[in-house]
Structures are given as structure tokens and as C-alpha cells.
C-alpha positions in Angstrom: -12.0 -37.9 -21.9 -9.5 -37.4 -19.0 -6.2 -38.4 -20.2 -4.8 -41.4 -18.1 -1.5 -39.8 -17.3 -2.8 -37.5 -15.5 -3.3 -38.2 -11.5 -4.0 -34.8 -9.6 -3.3 -34.7 -5.6 -5.5 -32.3 -3.6 -4.2 -31.3 -0.1 -6.3 -29.1 2.2 -8.9 -29.6 5.3 -11.2 -32.6 5.1 -14.4 -31.2 6.3 -18.1 -32.4 7.1 -20.3 -29.3 5.6 -22.8 -28.5 7.8 -25.1 -26.1 5.7 -28.1 -23.8 7.0 -30.1 -20.8 5.6 -30.0 -17.9 7.7 -31.1 -14.3 7.3 -28.8 -11.4 7.8 -30.1 -10.5 11.4 -29.4 -13.9 12.5 -25.3 -13.0 11.1 -25.8 -9.7 12.9 -26.9 -11.2 16.3 -24.8 -14.2 16.6 -21.9 -14.4 14.4 -18.6 -12.3 15.0 -16.8 -11.0 12.2 -17.6 -9.9 8.8 -20.3 -11.4 6.4 -18.7 -13.8 3.7 -15.7 -15.5 3.9 -14.4 -18.1 6.6 -12.8 -17.9 10.2 -11.7 -20.6 12.4 -13.8 -21.4 15.7 -13.5 -23.9 18.5 -15.8 -26.8 18.8 -17.7 -25.0 21.4 -18.3 -21.7 19.5 -19.6 -23.9 16.6 -22.1 -25.8 18.8 -23.6 -22.7 20.1 -24.4 -21.4 16.8 -25.9 -24.7 15.7 -28.1 -24.7 18.6 -29.1 -21.2 18.1 -30.4 -22.2 14.5 -32.7 -24.2 16.6 -35.3 -25.4 13.8 -33.5 -24.3 10.8 -33.0 -26.7 7.9 -29.6 -28.1 8.1 -27.9 -30.8 5.8 -24.6 -32.1 5.6 -22.0 -33.1 2.8 -18.1 -33.9 2.4 -16.4 -31.1 1.7 -13.4 -28.7 2.3 -12.0 -26.1 -0.2 -9.6 -28.5 -2.4 -11.4 -31.7 -1.7 -14.7 -29.8 -3.4 -12.3 -29.0 -6.4 -10.7 -32.6 -6.5 -13.9 -34.5 -6.0 -15.3 -32.5 -9.2 -12.3 -33.6 -11.1 -12.5 -37.3 -9.8 -16.2 -37.3 -11.1 -15.2 -36.1 -14.5 -12.7 -39.1 -15.0 -9.2 -37.7 -13.6 -7.4 -39.9 -11.6 -7.1 -38.3 -8.1 -6.2 -38.3 -4.3 -6.2 -36.2 -1.3 -3.8 -35.3 1.5 -6.2 -34.6 4.5 -6.6 -35.7 8.0 -9.6 -37.2 9.4 -10.9 -38.6 12.6 -11.3 -42.2 13.5 -15.0 -41.8 14.0 -17.8 -42.2 12.3 -17.5 -39.0 9.9 -14.4 -40.0 9.1 -15.6 -43.6 7.9 -18.2 -41.8 6.0 -15.8 -39.3 4.4 -13.4 -42.0 3.0 -15.7 -44.3 1.8 -17.7 -41.4 -0.1 -14.7 -40.6 -1.9 -13.6 -44.2 -2.6 -17.3 -44.6 -4.2 -16.4 -41.5 -6.3 -13.2 -43.3 -7.7 -10.8 -41.4 -5.6 -7.6 -43.0 -4.2 -7.7 -42.9 -0.2 -3.9 -43.8 0.1 -2.9 -40.3 1.2 -5.9 -39.8 3.7 -4.4 -39.6 7.4 -6.0 -40.1 10.7 -5.8 -39.6 14.0 -7.5 -40.8 17.3 -7.3 -37.8 19.2 -9.6 -35.2 17.4 -12.9 -35.7 15.6 -13.5 -35.2 11.8 -13.5 -31.4 11.2 -16.6 -29.6 10.1 -17.4 -26.3 8.6 -20.7 -24.4 9.2 -21.7 -22.7 6.3 -24.3 -20.2 6.9 -26.1 -19.2 3.8 -28.3 -15.7 3.3 -31.1 -15.3 1.1 -29.0 -13.2 -1.4 -26.6 -16.8 -1.7 -23.7 -15.4 0.3 -22.1 -18.1 2.5 -20.2 -17.1 5.9 -18.2 -20.0 7.1 -17.1 -21.0 10.7 -15.1 -23.8 11.0 -13.9 -26.5 13.3 -10.8 -27.8 11.8 -10.9 -31.0 14.1 -8.7 -33.8 13.2 -7.4 -31.4 10.3 -5.7 -29.3 12.8 -3.4 -32.2 13.4 -2.1 -32.6 10.4 1.6 -32.5 10.7 5.1 -32.8 8.3 5.8 -36.4 9.4 2.5 -37.2 8.3 3.8 -36.5 4.5 6.2 -38.3 2.2 7.4 -39.0 -0.9 5.1 -41.9 -1.2 2.2 -39.5 -1.3 3.7 -38.2 -4.9 4.3 -41.3 -6.6 2.2 -41.1 -10.0 1.3 -37.5 -9.4 1.3 -35.1 -12.4 -0.5 -32.0 -10.5 -0.7 -30.9 -6.8 -3.7 -28.6 -6.0 -3.5 -26.8 -2.5 -6.3 -24.7 -0.5 -4.8 -21.3 1.0 -6.6 -22.7 4.3 -3.6 -24.9 4.6 -1.5 -21.6 5.3 -2.5 -22.1 8.9 0.1 -25.1 8.9 3.0 -23.5 7.1 5.5 -26.3 7.4 2.9 -28.6 5.9 2.7 -26.5 2.9 6.1 -26.1 2.8 6.9 -29.4 2.7 4.1 -30.7 0.0 5.3 -27.9 -2.3 8.7 -29.0 -1.8 7.8 -32.6 -2.5 5.7 -31.5 -5.6 8.6 -29.9 -7.2 11.0 -32.8 -6.4 8.6 -35.1 -8.3 8.2 -32.9 -11.0 4.7 -31.6 -10.3 2.7 -28.7 -11.7 1.3 -26.7 -8.7 -2.1 -24.6 -8.5 -2.5 -22.4 -5.3 -6.3 -21.3 -4.6 -6.0 -18.2 -2.0 -9.5 -19.4 -0.8 -10.6 -16.3 1.3 -9.6 -12.6 1.9 -8.9 -13.3 5.4 -6.2 -16.0 4.6 -4.7 -13.5 2.3 -4.7 -11.0 5.0 -2.9 -13.0 7.5 -0.6 -14.7 5.4 0.4 -12.2 2.6 4.2 -12.2 3.8 4.2 -16.0 3.4 2.5 -16.1 0.1 4.9 -13.9 -1.7 7.9 -16.2 -0.9 5.6 -19.3 -1.7 4.0 -18.2 -5.0 7.2 -17.2 -6.8 9.1 -20.6 -5.8 6.5 -22.8 -5.9 3.1 -21.9 -7.9 2.5 -22.1 -11.5 -1.2 -21.3 -11.4 -2.9 -18.8 -9.0 -6.4 -19.0 -8.4 -8.0 -16.0 -6.8 -11.6 -13.9 -6.8 -12.1 -10.2 -6.6 -11.7 -9.7 -3.0 -8.8 -11.9 -2.8 -6.8 -10.7 -5.3 -7.6 -6.9 -3.9 -6.3 -7.7 -0.5 -3.2 -9.2 -1.9 -2.6 -6.7 -4.3 -3.8 -4.0 -1.6 -5.6 -2.2 -4.4 -8.7 0.2 -3.3 -10.0 -0.1 -6.6 -10.3 -3.4 -8.3 -9.3 -3.8 -11.9 -9.2 -7.7 -13.3 -6.1 -6.5 -15.7 -4.4 -4.6 -12.7 -4.6 -7.6 -10.3 -3.5 -10.0 -13.0 -0.8 -8.0 -14.3 0.7 -8.1 -10.5 -0.2 -11.3 -10.0 1.9 -12.7 -13.1 5.1 -11.9 -11.4 5.0 -14.8 -9.4 3.6 -17.2 -12.1 2.7 -17.9 -15.8 -0.7 -18.6 -15.1 -3.1 -16.2 -13.5 -7.2 -17.1 -12.5 -9.0 -14.1 -11.2 -12.8 -15.2 -10.8 -15.2 -12.9 -11.2 -18.7 -14.6 -10.3 -21.3 -13.5 -12.7 -19.1 -11.5 -14.6 -17.4 -14.6 -15.9 -13.3 -14.8 -15.5 -9.7 -13.0 -16.3 -6.9 -15.2 -16.8 -3.4 -14.1 -18.0 -0.9 -17.0 -19.2 2.1 -16.2 -20.4 1.6 -12.6 -20.6 -1.8 -13.1 -22.7 -4.9 -11.8 -21.6 -8.3 -13.9 -21.6 -11.6 -12.5 -20.8 -13.9 -15.6 -20.2 -18.1 -14.7 -20.1 -19.9 -16.4 -17.3 -22.8 -18.8 -17.7 -25.4 -16.9 -15.7 -27.6 -19.2 -13.5 -30.3 -18.3 -10.7 -28.2 -19.0 -7.9 -29.3 -20.9 -4.4 -26.0 -21.2 -2.6 -22.6 -20.1 -3.8 -20.9 -22.6 -1.3 -18.3 -24.3 -3.6 -18.6 -21.9 -6.3 -15.1 -21.1 -6.7 -13.7 -24.8 -6.0 -16.2 -26.5 -8.8 -14.9 -23.4 -11.3 -11.6 -24.6 -10.6 -12.1 -28.0 -11.1 -13.5 -27.3 -14.5 -10.6 -25.3 -15.1 -8.3 -27.9 -14.2 -9.8 -30.4 -16.2 -9.7 -28.6 -19.1 -6.1 -26.8 -18.8 -4.5 -30.4 -17.8 -6.1 -32.1 -20.7 -4.5 -29.5 -23.0 -7.7 -27.6 -24.3 -6.1 -24.4 -23.7 -7.1 -21.6 -21.4 -10.1 -20.3 -23.2 -12.0 -23.4 -23.3 -10.8 -24.6 -19.7 -12.2 -21.2 -18.8 -15.5 -22.1 -20.6 -15.4 -25.1 -18.6 -14.9 -23.5 -15.3 -17.9 -21.7 -15.7 -20.1 -24.3 -16.7 -19.3 -25.9 -13.3 -19.7 -22.4 -11.5 -22.8 -22.3 -12.5 -24.0 -25.3 -12.1 -23.0 -25.7 -8.2 -24.7 -22.4 -7.8 -28.1 -23.9 -8.5 -28.2 -25.8 -5.7 -27.7 -26.3 -1.7 -24.1 -27.1 -0.8 -20.6 -27.7 -3.0 -22.1 -31.4 -4.4 -23.5 -31.7 -8.0 -26.3 -34.0 -8.4 -25.5 -37.3 -9.7 -28.0 -36.7 -12.5 -26.5 -33.7 -13.8 -23.3 -34.9 -14.6 -24.0 -36.0 -18.0 -25.2 -32.8 -19.5 -22.1 -31.4 -18.0 -20.1 -33.8 -19.8 -22.0 -32.9 -23.0 -21.4 -29.3 -22.4 -17.9 -30.0 -22.0 -17.6 -31.8 -25.1 -19.4 -29.2 -27.3 -16.5 -26.6 -25.8 -13.5 -28.8 -26.5 -15.1 -29.4 -30.2 -15.9 -25.3 -30.3 -12.6 -24.3 -29.6 -10.8 -27.0 -31.1 -12.2 -25.5 -34.3 -11.5 -22.0 -33.3 -7.6 -23.3 -33.1 -7.8 -24.5 -36.8 
């Protein structure tokens, strides 16, 4: 059971995910840029891609990188709130209602009349890789004046996504207020493109404000400028910035460095259908375990459970009927590591 003292505030883009299965030929013919990761596009470009999909099966779900993490924490029983901007439209109402039904505190959502709720087109290839082309919509109108001390009342932890770096002044205000209110801060690098664009800003922000870094292999390699990847080497590099570094390794599990001690966390293997949200849900499992005081190894195992669970389905939302089994698995992990500590 989650501690009642905890309340986690997420910050990032509030996006409606549009998911579609495609082949590599479609990407080569119609999608500019590298396979994988995320690029920002305007509404016209996104709709042109959707039109080209023709009869391809598509589905929709509430999403956004940090929001995926926060929504999973909410289902697990941690009190949560979220800073993100929505349009005053049907999609915005749907988004707000869905989060409220999960049990989330919607008081930190921001709204605008001037733009539609943002959307993320996630193109999933047969190898389960996803290539995202995002129209931020209302999320792009977020402003420093939207953020206030009231958003941080009762908050113990703040989790940010790297995509928010496109609004650097907003990031700086959130981080400043987080530290003012005594919050622990975790930061997800989000994508290698984001790291490439904002490397210099990241150096300053990580050192000054961040307590936990989340990065996958591509993001860590990009930040450290390493041609060859070694989880030990990148964790050592990133450890100069904050006390907890998490390097997510997909099917290889994860590598965590906490206060100078390394931990290799095994994966939970699953047949992947779609990797959308895999890193976000892994982080939710980790944060649930870590913030509840179960230790980094138990937290890492919980992350592996959620990461494996989400790749079994299309999209970034775990079906409701799967959560009871997940909670049972978490209890087993909690007991196992409590015994090991003794």
C-alpha cells in the first residue's frame, strides 16, 4: 500500500495518443527523420500522415510521457496531480474526466481557448518500435505565469519529462518551486533528439535541481557523447549530477547507481507488441517502490514488471483487469527484498 504522506506532481505535455500499426516501408516513404524517438510537427503535417494511413487500424488513449508515469502511479494508489495544458474542447474534457476517474487531482491542469488539445501520432512497426510525430496543440501554450506555489501544496515529489525543455522557462520555474517546497525531483531524458537539442541546458538543470535521472541507452549515450555504450560508464558520468541514476536497458533490464553503489536489475521478459510507454511505465514502477522506501533493487524489479506488462498491449495504458495481478507481484517483490535486507 502506498504511503499516504506521498503526493507526486507530474509535469509535461498532456496529449491524446493516436496509435497506428505501420511497416518500415511506410516510414521510409512518408515520415521524415530517423526511425524511433519523437519529432514535433504542426497540425497540418500530422493530419497528412493520418490521411496516408488510410484504412490502417487506429486507436486513441490519454497520454504524454510524464502523464503515463503519473497515471500508473495513480492506479497504484499514490496521490498525484499534473501540470499540463489542455484545450477547451471535447478531447480536453475527455482527458480531464479520465484522469479524475483514475483518482488524480485535476486542480493543476491548465486550459486555453486558443488551441486544441495536443495529439501524438505513434507509428508502431512490426518490431514493436514506435516513431512519434507530435502536434503539441494546447500544450505548446503553457507559460511561466500558469505555474504558481499553489501547484506545489502538499507535493513531496516532482517528475518532469524532457519534452518540456522546449519550454525552458517553464521548466526552470517548476524546478525552482519544487526545491522551494522541499520536493525530491526526478527527470526523464525523454528521447535522444531532446538530449541532442538541449544538452547544454541539461548540464545546468541536472546539477542544480535533479535528484533522480532516468535515461535509456540512446539518451544516455547521446548525453555523454559516447560512441560505445557501457551502462557502468554512463551511470558513472551521470552520477556527477545527482545521487540516483537509472539507465533503462529494455530487454537487458536496467542499471542503477545510487550514492556510488551499482545495481544490475534483471528484466521481466515479454513478447512485445508495442513499446509505446514502456519507459514511462518502468519509471512508474520504480518510483512507486523507491518513494515508498522499498530500496532501489525492489523498485527496479517493480519497474521491470510494469515495463514488461505494457509492451504486451497496444498503447500506454495497462488494462484494468491486469492490475490485481501486478499488485500481487509487487507484494512478492516487497517481501523478497525485505527478507534479503534482514
